[in-house]
NUGU-797543 format. One line per field, with one value per residue (C-alpha): residue number from 1; residue in three letters; chain; x, y, z. Coordinates in Angstrom, 1 decimal, decimal comma, always signed. Last residue first. Layout:
<sites>
pos (NUM:...)
code (ala:...)
unit (A:...)
px (X:...)
py (Y:...)
pz (Z:...)
</sites>
This chain:
<sites>
pos (161:160:159:158:157:156:155:154:153:152:151:150:149:148:147:146:145:144:143:142:141:140:139:138:137:136:135:134:133:132:131:130:129:128:127:126:125:124:123:122:121:120:119:118:117:116:115:114:113:112:111:110:109:108:107:106:105:104:103:102:101:100:99:98:97:96:95:94:93:92:91:90:89:88:87:86:85:84:83:82:81:80:79:78:77:76:75:74:73:72:71:70:69:68:67:66:65:64:63:62:61:60:59:58:57:56:55:54:53:52:51:50:49:48:47:46:45:44:43:42:41:40:39:38:37:36:35:34:33:32:31:30:29:28:27:26:25:24:23:22:21:20:19:18:17:16:15:14:13:12:11:10:9:8:7:6:5:4:3:2:1)
code (ala:ala:val:thr:leu:leu:thr:gly:leu:phe:leu:thr:val:leu:trp:leu:ile:val:ser:ile:thr:ser:ile:thr:val:leu:arg:pro:trp:gly:ala:ser:val:gly:leu:arg:arg:ala:arg:arg:glu:ala:phe:leu:met:thr:leu:gly:asn:ala:leu:leu:phe:val:val:met:ala:met:lys:ile:trp:tyr:leu:ile:ser:ser:leu:phe:thr:ser:thr:asp:ala:ala:met:met:leu:ile:gly:thr:ser:gly:val:val:ile:phe:trp:ser:val:val:tyr:pro:his:ala:arg:asp:leu:ile:met:leu:val:ala:glu:arg:glu:pro:pro:gly:leu:arg:ala:ala:arg:leu:val:gln:arg:asp:ala:phe:leu:ala:thr:gly:ala:gly:leu:val:leu:gly:ala:leu:his:leu:phe:his:ile:phe:val:ser:val:leu:gln:his:asn:gly:tyr:tyr:ser:ser:trp:trp:ser:thr:ile:asn:val:leu:phe:ser:met)
unit (A:A:A:A:A:A:A:A:A:A:A:A:A:A:A:A:A:A:A:A:A:A:A:A:A:A:A:A:A:A:A:A:A:A:A:A:A:A:A:A:A:A:A:A:A:A:A:A:A:A:A:A:A:A:A:A:A:A:A:A:A:A:A:A:A:A:A:A:A:A:A:A:A:A:A:A:A:A:A:A:A:A:A:A:A:A:A:A:A:A:A:A:A:A:A:A:A:A:A:A:A:A:A:A:A:A:A:A:A:A:A:A:A:A:A:A:A:A:A:A:A:A:A:A:A:A:A:A:A:A:A:A:A:A:A:A:A:A:A:A:A:A:A:A:A:A:A:A:A:A:A:A:A:A:A:A:A:A:A:A:A)
px (+5,5:+3,8:+6,9:+9,4:+6,8:+6,3:+10,0:+9,8:+6,7:+8,4:+11,5:+9,2:+7,3:+10,6:+12,2:+8,9:+8,5:+12,0:+11,8:+8,5:+10,1:+13,1:+10,8:+9,0:+12,2:+13,6:+10,5:+10,9:+14,6:+14,4:+13,8:+16,3:+18,8:+19,1:+17,1:+19,6:+21,1:+17,7:+16,3:+19,1:+18,4:+14,7:+15,4:+17,6:+15,0:+12,3:+14,4:+14,8:+11,0:+10,3:+12,7:+11,2:+7,6:+8,7:+10,0:+6,7:+4,8:+7,1:+6,1:+2,4:+3,1:+4,7:+1,8:-0,7:+1,1:+0,7:+4,0:+5,7:+4,5:+4,6:+7,9:+9,8:+13,5:+12,9:+11,7:+15,0:+17,0:+14,9:+15,5:+19,2:+19,3:+17,1:+19,1:+22,4:+21,0:+19,8:+23,3:+24,8:+22,0:+22,5:+26,3:+25,9:+23,3:+25,2:+27,9:+25,3:+23,2:+26,2:+27,1:+23,5:+23,9:+26,9:+24,8:+22,1:+24,7:+25,7:+22,1:+20,9:+19,6:+16,2:+15,5:+19,1:+18,0:+15,4:+18,0:+20,6:+18,0:+17,3:+21,1:+21,3:+18,2:+19,7:+23,0:+21,2:+18,9:+22,0:+24,2:+21,7:+19,5:+22,4:+23,8:+20,3:+20,2:+23,8:+23,2:+20,1:+22,0:+24,8:+22,4:+20,7:+24,1:+25,3:+22,1:+22,6:+19,6:+16,9:+18,8:+19,7:+16,2:+14,6:+17,2:+16,4:+12,7:+13,0:+11,9:+9,1:+7,7:+7,9:+5,8:+3,4:+2,7)
py (-16,1:-17,2:-18,9:-16,2:-13,6:-15,0:-14,5:-10,9:-10,3:-11,6:-9,4:-6,4:-7,1:-7,5:-4,3:-2,4:-3,5:-2,7:+0,7:+1,6:+0,9:+3,0:+5,9:+5,8:+5,6:+8,5:+10,6:+9,9:+10,9:+14,4:+16,3:+14,2:+14,1:+17,8:+20,2:+20,5:+17,0:+15,4:+17,4:+16,3:+12,7:+13,2:+14,5:+11,5:+9,1:+10,7:+10,0:+6,4:+6,1:+7,4:+4,8:+2,0:+3,2:+3,1:-0,5:-1,4:-0,1:-2,3:-5,3:-4,5:-4,2:-7,7:-9,2:-7,7:-9,7:-8,5:-6,8:-9,8:-12,6:-10,7:-9,1:-12,3:-11,6:-7,9:-8,6:-10,3:-7,4:-4,8:-6,6:-6,8:-3,0:-2,4:-4,7:-3,2:+0,4:-0,6:-1,9:+1,5:+3,3:+1,0:+1,7:+5,4:+5,5:+3,5:+6,0:+8,7:+6,2:+5,0:+8,7:+9,3:+6,2:+7,7:+10,9:+8,6:+7,0:+10,5:+11,6:+8,9:+5,4:+3,6:+5,0:+4,0:+0,4:+1,5:+3,6:+0,8:-1,7:+0,7:+0,8:-3,0:-3,2:-0,8:-2,7:-6,0:-4,5:-3,4:-6,4:-9,2:-7,6:-6,7:-10,2:-11,6:-9,5:-10,1:-13,9:-13,7:-11,9:-14,5:-17,4:-16,0:-15,3:-18,8:-20,3:-18,8:-19,8:-18,1:-14,9:-14,7:-15,4:-12,9:-10,3:-10,7:-10,6:-7,3:-4,9:-7,2:-7,9:-4,2:-3,4:-6,2:-4,5)
pz (-15,9:-12,7:-11,2:-12,0:-11,1:-7,6:-7,0:-8,3:-6,2:-3,1:-3,7:-4,2:-1,0:+0,9:-0,5:+0,0:+3,6:+4,6:+2,9:+4,6:+8,0:+6,9:+5,9:+9,3:+11,3:+9,2:+10,0:+13,7:+13,5:+12,3:+15,6:+17,6:+14,8:+14,5:+12,4:+9,5:+9,7:+10,3:+7,3:+5,1:+6,1:+5,5:+2,0:+1,2:+2,6:+0,5:-2,5:-1,5:-0,9:-4,4:-5,8:-3,8:-4,8:-8,4:-7,8:-6,1:-9,2:-11,4:-9,2:-9,7:-13,4:-13,5:-11,5:-14,0:-16,7:-20,3:-20,4:-19,0:-21,3:-24,6:-23,7:-23,2:-23,6:-23,2:-19,6:-18,8:-20,4:-18,5:-15,3:-16,0:-16,4:-13,3:-11,1:-12,3:-11,7:-8,2:-7,6:-8,2:-6,3:-3,2:-3,3:-3,8:-0,9:+1,7:+2,6:+3,5:+5,4:+7,4:+8,2:+9,4:+11,5:+13,3:+14,0:+15,4:+17,8:+19,1:+19,3:+21,7:+21,2:+20,9:+17,4:+16,6:+16,0:+13,4:+11,6:+11,7:+10,4:+7,5:+6,7:+6,7:+4,6:+2,1:+2,0:+1,5:-1,1:-3,1:-2,5:-2,6:-5,2:-7,4:-7,1:-8,0:-11,2:-12,0:-11,7:-13,8:-16,5:-16,3:-16,5:-19,6:-21,2:-20,4:-21,8:-25,2:-27,4:-25,4:-24,8:-28,5:-29,7:-27,2:-28,2:-31,9:-31,1:-29,1:-31,9:-33,0:-29,5:-28,7:-31,8:-31,0:-27,7)
</sites>
C-alpha cells in the first residue's frame, strides 16, 4: 500500500490544496450518480410497472431500456473516474477501509447486474416479452436494491473515512 501512497502523493497534495478541484470532482461524482443512477432507477421502475401490463407496454419498456443503457454507462464511467480520483487523494484511508471494499464489491455487483440485464433484454426480445419478463423483473429488483445500497455505503463512507 505504501507504493500506492507514494505514487499518488502529488495528487493528494494537489487535491487537498485546491478546494475548487475537490469540489468539482465531488460535484461530477454526485451529478453522475443523480443522472446515471436516476436513469437506471427510472428504467427499473418501468420494468416493474410493466409486470402488471401487457405485451405492447412491455415492448415499449424494452425500447426505454435500450435507450437508457448508453446514458447509464456514460455516467457510470464519470462516477468511476471521479471515485478513483477521490480515492487516490487519500489512498491510505480508503484502501485500508473494509467499508470501502464492501462498496467496491457492490459496484462490481452493479456492473454484473447491468450485463445480466442486457442479456435478459435480448432474451425477452428473442423469446417474446411474456416469456422473458419475469427475469427482467428480478434483475430490475436487484438493480434497485444494489443502487440504493451502494449509495448508502458511499454516504456512510464519507462520514466514516
